[in-house]
Steps between C-alpha positions, in 0.01 A plus 500: 500500500574667836138605543331167435760234585708408803876538527537121467660381173166406341513720188584195287197314632268793434646545151451131417139523617447802280641315199287192579187714532569665165568164333172358631315810380634460147540121468329350804202341327718316250758395759241358740315329214826333399561378856150351506548334161833351610340349811209351303742348250713349778189343653393360164836357398574335836153350551468365145856376444491117481817453709508803730136458606579152639706662776414871512183704483404867539200492733184677382236696691282196565796317658599797717169661600188316630182534294328696776738792443471500118145609415599568138589134450836595346712186537789541256630805313589280203157340468403563132142565612607784730503852358660810647146615586475197727839579650392858568180372657707294743674819616164648592332195656760257632624533857841364398671470163842411367730765363568365147863610521558282810530133408506227764705221344431167670818289514388226741429251219868531404601396852627847595399712795492873424835583659686217326354593163582867554864409569520281188374785282746743658811279508465324165302738283552847653125552544435688822175449695390637832178347632465126560260265678517135598434386143504810278692809393374838383581624150442866418475680166570872474545777246857389421415146391478392138438181302863390528444474877213262433722290274773487767259391772345229282844368399608483864185314604542260206860432611391432859206282395723305259751440780223368725380264226855374441560430869172308526589287196865442591443397862330199656153470647631614837586842359154528339333406828703761689410762239130413517506519881661844485235621254227358725639692798513826306174475307256281693618457859489867590435622854157661526541873557327583831263793538554760770346364821440777756676699769509373855226652717749701704584697187139570405290782644183302426582126511147403396495723192474332159791696353854360512685820593727522802779705658801362316718785628455403866568134423815598306643689798389238753728256317802715590462379861650151493340424837162519328606259224554127464631267229346171387667281233286452192499121543420506873192300612413801720382682187227242430401502867462878512321517168245259641459615859684832530638735598515662158826518307555872440774605260759747628659564159438575139577160344578547131605212272705611199401446232235636464571747782168579668410432866348169606476628858502847654551606864190431708346256250359169624675207331265234359546140384509611134785742577696227679441257210622763252814572703583129527475454124711801408829418332630849423840602635398836647226539761543841660383518861534126558798324657476126434725419795276687744162452335200730492541816706177551692353758733421334830144481625402795718469293822859372469634848437324637805645221715847588372 
């Protein structure tokens, strides 16, 4: 203990890791197999249930990963024509694949964004989730789950779906129209996720190079000098003018909508029309690095900074 560990109170952690390692050595294959079987059963029961499947769906590989990144052709783990040999082949050949134990449950057709649906499950049914997106939540199976957990989840989804059906039937056409508009916003009218553009030339050693790399560190620290920064409201006509004729709009911040929680802009990146369109369509409550009252925080063009 004193030879191989620190004086911090971590003996309990090390002991629990030792127990976990021993359990996986003796029972690991069976435990992991059970977790996989649970996840496949959840997928099957949700996607084939006559009521639940009207409002909820566990997305498969074909819906999550473009064909170009799935050379094996594996589209759905529950496809009766797919064998485990095919699944193993996908591990070897596909650039991306879904972890079977991670299930993306689409809830947009029920009129729920991910955060709202997560809160309903927690407050009413004591089901705790962590990851959400604009129109989905992430379910996870692990070595502790059993078939009673499947039954609980299905019962909860049946209850929610039944409640939706009842509200649609009991209310007038106005309610139905509002519900359909909400579903349209969550399922069809989604903002197109922009690709990374490029770094501004001042943060690139070789501005004419074909690669997209740049000195993000220098841009990050340049943004600490407020004299080198400016703010433009997202709805300002100046944005359209500068996108068309310059100077370039260069982000001073990491701008991270949550959910899902990954950057749309990074320091030193040139902001494009597709990025602006995405930002204007966002309806999430948290956008880290963006102050709506001030607008986009930008690094000034070099000529202006030199004049200052």
